[in-house]
Backbone bond lengths (Angstrom), bond angles and torsions (degrees), N, CA, C in turn:
res aa  C-N    CA-C-N  psi(-1)  N-CA   C-N-CA  omega(-1)  CA-C   N-CA-C  phi
1 M - - - 1.457 - - 1.522 109.02 -
2 T 1.303 116.35 132.83 1.466 120.30 178.37 1.524 110.19 -98.88
3 V 1.292 115.04 139.20 1.457 121.15 177.89 1.515 107.74 -108.91
4 K 1.326 115.58 125.98 1.458 120.27 -179.94 1.521 109.25 -106.91
5 T 1.309 116.56 127.11 1.463 120.57 177.15 1.517 108.71 -88.94
6 L 1.297 116.01 131.49 1.458 120.96 -179.89 1.518 110.52 -85.63
7 K 1.331 115.11 153.68 1.460 119.85 175.67 1.522 109.60 -63.26
8 T 1.295 115.90 154.02 1.457 119.74 178.96 1.522 110.50 -70.00
9 T 1.290 115.59 165.59 1.456 121.47 177.28 1.524 109.15 -62.65
10 P 1.328 117.94 141.70 1.467 120.11 179.76 1.524 111.01 -54.84
11 Q 1.314 115.35 142.64 1.446 120.61 -176.77 1.532 111.80 -74.31
12 F 1.321 117.45 -32.33 1.460 121.30 -176.26 1.516 110.65 -123.42
13 K 1.343 115.36 150.54 1.452 121.66 177.40 1.525 109.05 -113.71
14 I 1.322 116.33 160.19 1.460 120.99 176.27 1.521 108.36 -59.77
15 G 1.331 115.66 132.06 1.462 121.14 -179.87 1.515 114.37 96.67
16 D 1.325 118.26 -13.21 1.471 120.51 178.34 1.521 110.02 -61.89
17 F 1.330 116.12 138.50 1.459 122.16 177.07 1.520 106.97 -89.36
18 V 1.327 116.96 122.29 1.459 121.41 -175.07 1.524 111.21 -127.83
19 R 1.327 114.16 159.81 1.457 122.38 174.96 1.519 107.11 -120.62
20 I 1.324 116.51 138.75 1.450 121.42 177.34 1.534 107.38 -82.31
21 K 1.312 116.73 130.30 1.471 121.26 -175.85 1.529 111.24 -62.13
22 D 1.337 114.46 148.26 1.464 120.53 175.56 1.521 109.49 -60.17
23 G 1.302 116.11 146.31 1.458 121.01 -178.90 1.524 112.78 92.33
24 T 1.330 116.46 -11.12 1.461 121.31 176.73 1.523 107.18 -94.08
25 N 1.299 116.36 121.58 1.459 120.36 -177.86 1.514 110.34 -121.16
26 Q 1.324 115.28 136.24 1.455 121.48 176.16 1.523 107.74 -152.74
27 E 1.310 114.95 140.99 1.456 119.90 178.81 1.531 108.81 -58.60
28 D 1.308 117.37 145.43 1.474 124.73 179.21 1.522 114.07 74.99
29 M 1.347 118.88 9.87 1.458 119.57 176.75 1.528 109.65 -79.41
30 P 1.348 117.69 131.13 1.464 119.76 179.55 1.527 110.99 -73.45
31 P 1.335 117.54 160.13 1.476 120.94 179.27 1.528 113.34 -59.74
32 T 1.340 117.60 -28.23 1.472 120.23 -179.17 1.524 112.35 -72.33
33 R 1.345 117.72 -22.49 1.457 124.02 -179.57 1.523 112.23 60.32
34 M 1.341 117.68 26.32 1.463 121.54 -176.41 1.517 112.00 -119.44
35 G 1.343 115.19 154.75 1.451 120.72 177.71 1.515 111.11 -174.90
36 H 1.334 115.63 179.55 1.463 122.41 179.61 1.524 110.03 -110.63
37 V 1.327 116.27 140.38 1.460 121.17 177.57 1.526 108.16 -69.94
38 Q 1.340 115.87 124.06 1.466 121.41 178.39 1.513 111.77 -91.62
39 G 1.304 116.55 -29.89 1.461 120.01 -179.28 1.514 111.16 161.37
40 C 1.318 114.93 -177.26 1.462 120.92 179.65 1.516 109.67 -78.69
41 A 1.313 115.28 142.97 1.458 120.30 -178.50 1.523 111.64 -79.45
42 N 1.296 118.04 -33.96 1.467 121.92 -176.72 1.520 109.76 -141.90
43 G 1.311 115.20 164.57 1.455 120.85 174.64 1.515 109.58 -140.70
44 S 1.313 116.02 147.17 1.464 120.82 176.38 1.520 107.92 -98.87
45 R 1.323 117.19 127.13 1.459 121.05 177.83 1.519 109.58 -91.44
46 H 1.338 115.07 132.67 1.458 121.39 178.10 1.527 107.90 -118.44
47 Y 1.323 116.21 118.31 1.458 122.17 -178.59 1.525 109.20 -98.25
48 H 1.332 115.73 132.08 1.459 120.68 178.78 1.524 108.98 -151.31
49 A 1.310 117.10 179.56 1.463 121.95 -174.15 1.534 113.32 -59.56
50 K 1.313 117.61 -31.28 1.466 120.53 -177.42 1.519 113.03 -88.96
51 G 1.310 118.01 -1.90 1.461 120.64 178.82 1.518 111.88 133.79
52 V 1.315 114.53 -153.19 1.459 121.20 -177.52 1.528 108.86 -119.16
53 T 1.321 116.09 133.85 1.462 120.49 173.12 1.520 108.19 -118.95
54 V 1.318 115.48 147.75 1.463 120.97 179.06 1.516 107.68 -114.42
55 Q 1.318 115.50 126.81 1.460 121.53 179.52 1.519 107.62 -113.35
56 Q 1.313 116.13 127.41 1.467 118.85 -177.64 1.516 111.19 -68.56
57 T 1.330 114.60 153.84 1.464 120.03 179.05 1.521 109.19 -99.09
58 D 1.315 116.45 -170.60 1.461 121.46 -174.92 1.526 112.70 -98.25
59 Q 1.329 117.38 24.93 1.462 121.78 176.73 1.520 108.93 -116.80
60 Y 1.336 115.15 142.19 1.466 120.47 -174.95 1.524 110.79 -130.46
61 Y 1.343 114.65 149.57 1.454 121.30 168.35 1.517 106.80 -90.68
62 V 1.340 116.25 129.60 1.465 121.58 -179.51 1.522 108.79 -119.97
63 Y 1.346 116.08 123.56 1.456 122.06 176.26 1.521 107.34 -84.96
64 M 1.334 116.19 108.15 1.463 121.72 -173.17 1.534 111.23 -78.95
65 T 1.326 116.39 164.96 1.469 121.53 -177.61 1.526 112.86 -67.64
66 N 1.328 118.01 -12.33 1.465 120.41 177.51 1.529 111.97 -94.84
67 G 1.332 117.21 6.65 1.454 121.21 177.38 1.520 115.18 90.11
68 K 1.318 118.00 -0.25 1.472 122.21 178.89 1.524 109.75 -93.79
69 T 1.327 116.54 146.74 1.462 121.54 174.82 1.524 108.48 -105.52
70 L 1.322 116.18 123.91 1.464 122.17 -178.85 1.529 109.57 -122.31
71 K 1.320 116.27 158.49 1.471 122.52 -178.16 1.524 109.58 -110.55
72 F 1.346 116.07 131.08 1.462 121.10 -178.96 1.525 111.04 -137.99
73 H 1.322 115.28 148.94 1.465 121.47 169.57 1.521 106.97 -75.76
74 E 1.327 116.80 148.19 1.471 120.03 -176.14 1.525 114.04 -60.09
75 M 1.339 118.73 -22.34 1.463 120.43 -179.48 1.533 112.50 -68.02
76 F 1.342 116.78 -16.51 1.466 120.79 -179.88 1.526 112.43 -97.54
77 L 1.327 117.82 2.77 1.464 121.90 -176.49 1.525 111.23 -109.69
78 E 1.334 115.39 142.55 1.468 122.02 174.04 1.512 107.67 -124.21
79 L 1.310 117.35 131.66 1.459 121.76 178.04 1.525 109.76 -72.21
80 V 1.321 116.96 131.10 1.461 121.75 177.25 1.522 106.48 -101.68
81 D 1.329 116.43 119.27 1.464 119.12 177.17 1.519 109.72 -113.01
82 E 1.319 115.65 169.65 1.473 120.46 -175.75 1.517 112.06 -61.35
83 K 1.310 117.83 -35.00 1.467 121.48 -176.62 1.525 111.24 -67.63
84 S 1.340 117.54 -40.50 1.454 119.41 -176.17 1.520 113.68 -81.49
85 S 1.343 117.62 -16.83 1.463 119.93 -177.10 1.522 113.14 -88.87
86 T 1.335 118.58 -4.91 1.469 120.16 -179.66 1.509 111.43 -98.70
């Protein structure tokens, strides 16, 4: 019998307010380095007898405070919560 380990739960949800970590550079990034998660950038399709399932990957589209949407791997994102922003 084979045991398959499932991927962990996604780290970020749509609407989460995030900050891009220092040292991460991308054209069109605002000075605040902040934005909201719009969704997953990619999905992996798994085909099996019962149909097709899509599993999200670890890349996200982030709508930045300057109105641009950029794509980042989750390792470059930090969740901003109410406690840390005050």
